[in-house]
N, C-alpha and C positions, 0 to 999 in steps of 0.2 A: 453889262454895266460894271464899272469898276469904281472903287472909292479909295482914296489915299488920305491917310491921316498923317499930319506932320506935327512933330513935337520939337520944341526948342528945349533940349534937356539941360541947358545951362540955366533955365528958369525953374525955380522950385515948383511953381504951380503946374507947369507943363510936365515936369518929371513925375509929380504925383498922378496926373492924369494918365501919363504913359504907363506907369506902374499898375494902375487900376485896369487899363485896357489889356495889358499883358497878363493880368490875373483873371480876366473874365471867364475863361474856361474853367479855372479852378473854382471860382465862385459858383458857376453853374453846376458843376459836379457836386459841390458841397450842398447846395440847395436840394438837388435831386436825392442825395444821400439822406438828408434830414427828412425829406418827404417820405422816403421809403421807411425810415426808422419809425416815424409816426404811424404810418399805415400798418406796418408789421406788428407793432405793439398793440394797436387797436384790434387787429384781426386775430392774432395768434397768441398773445401773452395771456395765458390763463391765470396767472398769478395776480393780475391787476384787480383791484377792488372796483366796484361799480363807480365809486367816486373818482378813482384814478382814471378809469376808462372815459368817464364824462369829461375830465380835464383834458385828456389826450384829444378827444373829439373836438373840444372847444379850440384847442391850439391848432388842430388840423383845419377846422373851418376858417379860423382867422387867417391862417397861412394862405389858403386858397383865395380868400377875399383880397388879401394884399397882393397876390400875384395878379389877379384879375384887374385890380385898381391900377396896377403898374403895366398893364398890357403884356404880361408874360404868360 
């Protein structure tokens, strides 16, 4: 199966969509890096207070909820 996306780069709306599609891999890597950052801090950062760890867990939980809501 193949898919072809066609953008009319003379139209600003299409150019923005094209730029977003071309950056999709970067966005995916950025999200994975952020996820790893959260996990690493929760698991290994011994300098975090209980309240800070709770905050990281809250952010992490919400992150996973948002991913699931968006089918990722």
